[in-house]
C-alpha positions in Angstrom: -29.7 -43.3 2.9 -28.3 -39.8 2.9 -24.9 -39.1 4.4 -24.0 -35.9 6.1 -20.6 -34.6 6.6 -19.5 -34.5 10.2 -19.2 -31.0 11.6 -15.8 -30.1 13.0 -15.5 -29.3 16.7 -16.2 -25.7 17.4 -12.8 -25.0 18.9 -11.1 -26.5 15.9 -13.2 -24.3 13.5 -12.3 -21.2 15.5 -8.6 -22.1 15.4 -8.8 -22.6 11.7 -10.4 -19.2 11.2 -7.8 -17.5 13.3 -5.1 -19.1 11.2 -7.0 -18.2 8.1 -7.0 -14.4 8.6 -3.3 -14.3 9.7 -2.3 -16.5 6.8 -4.3 -14.3 4.5 -2.5 -11.3 5.9 0.8 -13.0 5.1 -0.2 -13.5 1.5 -1.3 -9.9 1.3 2.1 -8.7 2.7 4.1 -10.9 0.3 2.2 -9.6 -2.7 2.6 -6.0 -1.6 6.3 -6.4 -1.0 6.9 -7.0 -4.6 5.5 -3.6 -5.5 8.2 -1.6 -3.7 11.1 -4.1 -4.3 12.7 -1.9 -7.0 12.8 1.2 -4.9 16.5 1.1 -3.8 17.6 -0.1 -7.2 16.5 2.8 -9.3 19.9 4.4 -8.9 21.5 1.3 -10.4 19.0 1.3 -13.3 19.7 5.0 -13.8 23.5 4.4 -14.2 22.9 1.4 -16.4 20.3 2.9 -18.7 21.0 6.6 -18.3 17.6 8.2 -17.6 16.6 11.2 -15.6 15.0 11.8 -12.2 11.7 12.6 -13.9 11.9 9.2 -15.6 12.4 7.5 -12.2 9.1 9.0 -11.0 7.3 8.2 -14.2 8.4 4.6 -14.0 7.3 4.5 -10.4 4.0 6.1 -11.2 3.3 3.6 -13.9 2.7 1.2 -11.1 0.0 3.4 -9.6 -1.6 3.7 -13.0 -1.9 -0.1 -13.1 -3.4 -0.2 -9.7 -6.0 2.4 -10.5 -7.0 0.8 -13.8 -7.4 -2.6 -12.0 -9.5 -1.1 -9.3 -11.7 0.7 -11.8 -12.2 -2.3 -14.1 -12.2 -5.3 -11.8 -12.2 -3.8 -8.2 -15.5 -5.6 -7.5 -14.5 -8.9 -9.2 -13.8 -10.8 -6.0 -17.3 -10.1 -4.7 -18.6 -12.4 -7.5 -15.7 -14.7 -8.5 -14.5 -15.3 -4.9 -11.5 -14.1 -2.9 -9.2 -17.1 -3.6 -9.2 -17.0 -7.4 -8.5 -13.3 -7.4 -5.7 -13.7 -4.9 -4.1 -16.3 -7.2 -4.4 -14.0 -10.2 -2.7 -11.2 -8.1 0.2 -13.5 -7.2 0.6 -14.6 -10.8 0.9 -11.0 -11.9 3.4 -10.3 -9.1 5.5 -13.2 -10.4 5.2 -11.9 -14.0 6.5 -8.5 -12.8 9.5 -10.1 -11.1 10.3 -11.9 -14.3 10.2 -8.6 -16.2 12.8 -7.2 -13.8 14.9 -10.3 -13.9 15.3 -10.1 -17.7 15.4 -6.3 -17.8 16.7 -5.0 -21.0 15.7 -1.4 -21.0 13.0 1.0 -20.0 10.2 -1.0 -21.8 10.9 -3.9 -19.5 10.8 -1.6 -16.4 7.5 -0.1 -17.5 6.1 -3.6 -18.1 7.2 -4.8 -14.7 5.8 -1.8 -12.9 2.4 -2.0 -14.7 2.1 -5.8 -13.9 3.0 -5.0 -10.3 0.3 -2.4 -10.3 -2.2 -4.9 -11.6 -1.2 -7.2 -8.8 -1.5 -4.6 -6.1 -4.9 -3.5 -7.5 -6.3 -6.9 -7.1 -4.7 -7.4 -3.7 -6.0 -4.1 -2.3 -9.7 -5.0 -2.4 -9.6 -8.8 -2.3 -6.8 -9.1 0.2 -8.4 -6.7 2.7 -11.8 -8.3 2.3 -10.3 -11.8 2.8 -8.5 -10.9 6.0 -11.6 -9.2 7.4 -14.0 -12.0 6.5 -11.9 -14.8 7.8 -11.8 -13.3 11.3 -14.2 -14.6 13.9 -16.6 -12.0 15.4 -14.4 -11.3 18.4 -11.3 -10.7 16.3 -12.7 -8.1 13.8 -10.5 -5.3 15.3 -7.4 -7.3 15.2 -8.2 -8.4 11.6 -8.6 -4.8 10.6 -5.1 -4.1 12.0 -3.8 -7.3 10.3 -5.1 -6.1 6.9 -3.7 -2.6 7.0 -0.5 -3.8 8.6 0.0 -6.4 5.9 -0.5 -3.7 3.3 2.0 -1.1 4.8 4.3 -3.8 6.3 4.6 -5.5 3.0 5.3 -2.2 1.2 8.0 -1.5 3.7 9.7 -4.9 3.6 10.1 -4.7 -0.2 12.8 -1.9 -0.2 14.4 -3.3 3.0 14.8 -6.7 1.4 16.1 -5.5 -1.9 18.4 -2.9 -0.3 20.1 -5.5 1.9 20.5 -8.0 -0.9 21.7 -5.5 -3.4 24.3 -4.1 -1.0 25.6 -7.2 0.6 24.9 -10.1 -1.7 25.9 -10.8 -5.4 23.7 -10.0 -8.4 22.0 -6.9 -7.0 19.6 -6.5 -9.9 18.6 -10.3 -9.9 18.7 -11.8 -6.4 15.9 -9.6 -4.9 13.5 -10.7 -7.6 14.4 -14.3 -7.3 13.8 -14.1 -3.5 10.4 -12.6 -4.1 9.5 -15.3 -6.6 10.2 -17.9 -3.9 8.0 -16.0 -1.5 5.2 -15.8 -4.1 5.4 -19.5 -4.5 4.8 -20.0 -0.8 1.9 -17.5 -0.8 0.2 -19.5 -3.6 0.3 -22.6 -1.5 -1.2 -20.7 1.4 -4.1 -19.3 -0.8 -4.9 -22.9 -1.9 -5.3 -23.8 1.8 -7.5 -20.9 2.7 -11.3 -21.3 2.9 -13.4 -19.3 0.4 -15.4 -16.5 2.1 -17.8 -15.6 -0.7 -21.0 -17.6 -0.8 -21.9 -18.9 -4.2 -18.5 -17.7 -5.7 -18.2 -18.3 -9.4 -14.5 -18.3 -10.3 -15.2 -18.3 -14.1 -17.7 -15.4 -14.1 -16.8 -12.5 -16.4 -15.8 -9.2 -14.8 -18.3 -6.4 -15.0 -16.4 -3.1 -14.9 -18.3 -0.6 -12.8 -15.8 2.1 -12.3 -15.9 4.0 -9.0 -18.7 2.9 -6.8 -19.5 4.2 -3.4 -22.9 3.3 -1.9 -24.9 6.3 -0.8 -24.8 5.3 2.9 -21.0 5.4 2.8 -20.4 8.8 1.1 -20.5 10.9 4.3 -17.5 9.0 5.7 -15.9 8.2 2.4 -15.0 11.8 1.4 -12.8 12.9 4.4 -11.4 9.3 4.8 -10.3 9.2 1.1 -8.8 12.7 1.4 -6.7 11.7 4.4 -5.6 8.5 2.5 -4.7 10.6 -0.5 -2.4 12.9 1.5 -0.9 10.0 3.5 -0.1 8.0 0.4 1.5 11.1 -1.2 4.0 11.0 1.6 4.6 7.3 1.0 5.0 8.0 -2.7 7.7 10.7 -1.9 9.7 8.3 0.1 9.4 5.3 -2.3 10.2 7.3 -5.4 12.4 10.3 -4.4 14.0 9.6 -0.9 16.6 7.2 -2.3 17.8 9.8 -4.8 17.9 12.5 -2.0 20.0 10.1 0.2 22.4 9.3 -2.6 22.7 12.6 -4.5 22.2 15.3 -1.9 23.7 13.5 1.2 26.3 11.4 -0.7 25.2 8.2 1.0 25.5 5.5 -1.6 24.8 2.5 0.6 21.6 0.8 -0.8 20.8 -0.8 2.5 20.6 2.7 4.1 18.2 3.9 1.4 16.1 0.8 1.9 16.1 1.4 5.6 15.0 5.0 5.3 12.1 3.9 3.1 11.3 1.0 5.5 11.2 3.4 8.4 8.2 5.3 7.1 6.2 2.1 6.5 7.2 0.5 9.8 6.0 3.7 11.5 2.8 3.5 9.5 2.3 -0.1 10.9 2.9 1.1 14.4 0.5 4.0 13.9 -2.1 1.5 12.8 -1.6 -0.5 16.0 -2.5 2.7 18.0 -5.9 3.1 16.3 -7.7 0.8 18.7 -6.5 2.8 21.7 -7.8 6.1 20.4 -11.5 6.9 20.4 -13.0 6.3 16.9 -14.0 9.9 16.4 -10.5 11.1 17.2 -8.3 8.7 15.4 -8.7 10.1 12.0 -8.2 13.9 12.8 -5.4 13.0 15.3 -3.7 11.0 12.6 -3.9 14.0 10.2 -2.4 16.3 12.7 0.6 13.9 13.4 1.0 13.6 9.6 1.3 17.4 9.3 4.1 17.3 11.9 5.8 14.6 10.0 5.6 16.6 6.7 7.0 19.7 8.4 10.0 17.6 9.6 10.5 16.2 6.1 10.5 19.7 4.7 13.0 20.7 7.4 15.2 17.8 6.4 15.2 18.9 2.7 15.9 22.5 3.7 18.8 21.6 6.1 20.0 18.6 4.1 20.2 16.4 7.3 19.4 12.7 7.2 18.3 12.4 10.9 15.6 15.0 10.3 14.4 13.0 7.3 14.2 9.8 9.4 12.4 11.7 12.1 10.0 13.0 9.5 9.5 9.5 8.2 8.8 8.1 11.6 6.4 10.9 12.6 4.7 11.1 9.2 4.4 7.3 9.1 2.8 7.2 12.5 0.3 9.8 11.4 -0.4 8.2 8.1 -0.9 4.8 9.7 -3.2 6.1 12.4 -5.3 8.0 9.9 -5.2 5.2 7.2 -6.5 2.4 9.5 -9.2 4.7 10.9 -10.3 5.7 7.4 -10.2 2.1 6.0 -12.0 0.7 9.0 -14.7 3.4 8.8 -15.2 2.9 5.1 -15.2 -1.0 5.4 -17.7 -1.0 8.3 -20.0 1.4 6.5 -20.1 -0.5 3.2 -22.7 -3.2 2.7 -21.3 -6.7 2.4 -22.4 -7.1 -1.2 -20.4 -4.1 -2.2 -17.6 -4.2 0.3 -14.7 -5.0 -2.1 -16.0 -2.5 -4.6 -16.2 0.2 -2.0 -12.7 -0.5 -0.6 -11.3 -0.6 -4.1 -12.8 2.9 -4.7 -11.1 4.1 -1.5 -7.8 2.7 -2.8 -8.3 4.4 -6.1 -8.1 7.8 -4.3 -5.2 6.6 -2.2 -3.1 5.4 -5.1 -3.9 8.6 -7.1 -2.1 10.3 -4.1 0.9 8.0 -4.5 1.3 8.7 -8.2 0.3 12.2 -9.5 2.1 14.3 -6.8 5.2 12.2 -7.2 5.3 12.7 -10.9 4.9 16.4 -10.2 7.9 16.3 -7.9 9.9 14.6 -10.8 8.8 17.3 -13.2 9.7 20.1 -10.8 13.0 18.6 -10.2 13.9 19.3 -13.9 13.5 23.1 -13.2 13.9 23.6 -9.5 16.2 20.8 -8.5 15.5 18.0 -6.0 15.6 20.2 -2.9 13.1 22.9 -4.0 10.8 20.4 -5.7 10.6 18.4 -2.4 9.9 21.6 -0.4 7.1 22.5 -2.8 5.6 19.1 -2.5 5.7 19.0 1.3 4.1 22.5 1.4 1.2 21.5 -0.8 0.4 18.2 1.0 0.7 19.9 4.4 -2.0 22.4 3.4 -4.2 19.5 2.2 -3.8 17.4 5.4 -4.3 20.5 7.7 -7.6 21.3 5.8 -8.8 17.7 6.2 -8.0 17.7 9.9 -9.9 21.0 10.4 -12.9 19.5 8.5 -12.9 16.4 10.7 -12.6 18.4 13.9 -15.6 20.5 12.9 -17.7 17.5 11.7 -16.7 14.6 14.1 -19.5 12.4 12.8 -17.6 12.1 9.5 -14.6 10.6 11.3 -16.8 8.0 13.1 -18.6 6.9 9.9 -22.0 8.1 11.1 
């Protein structure tokens, strides 16, 4: 006699799926928070180890190199191995990164911690986004899209806020933030073990098959403008996470680490708010509108660097973050919806390769320019170049609205 497993009540199944995608978003956010945790602490490391502003940006960009390598080599791995194993690998790498910072003994340990953090973020970017989207019931797809992008940006913003507050108002400023994150990672691992697997026929022990960048032909029309907008928006985020704390402390003379963390947090919080507005804006207008708002934010950031005024920088962070969030969610949603299910994680990973190139190369350029032009002029040069790129992308999207809608 064959036994069959009883089917759970339909309402119970739906509740479980709703909890599933919100829980997956929480895991995503915890993992991403670790990647920006050191941001307000770079000044302390500079005083302790005696390295330059250029080295700060190189240490920061090492993280992005780790992200890009991971996306190129194993960006499609969760499509075959399953989402849960890859999420656990990502959290293990996040914990290893925190351990490197805990036992920091010089620049090699900082580089190792940042590379491991990049590996973690690279796995999370594709697998985390896909998990959140796939765990959502049909009527919640839009909310799941917001949950995925909000977890990404919200996690990135909570990292510097948490470390800035702990470093300024609690003991052991270079240890306690990473101990706190290790505790959060442990909670996230438990959540992952309770999540359902969304990949049918997943093979956790399958070997990775590096395929580099892969964008299916039916996605390329929307991928190009979407990825350019992501590149520019992430360039702004890179400026704030790598250089803004130095500007606040060195140019404005504000040495409170909590303030530095709050300034960086403001751009990511605004990004999350911008993402929440995407559903209220017609699909064909969200991406170009986000680019235009991002241009306004970049102009305010440039004005703050010129006038050396903190409120202007915060205004630029808020406006630029809103634009980046609006454009980023519209771009990611368009790319994710256009990608076939069998290649969704690989396509999303390719999208994030372009985005994380934007968060690394321009920032290193700012660090290099700082050596010759100083922090103020280097920042102005950066904002000018990115403003031109975003404005050109916005003009292209206005002229070709189908590209913004993913058709």
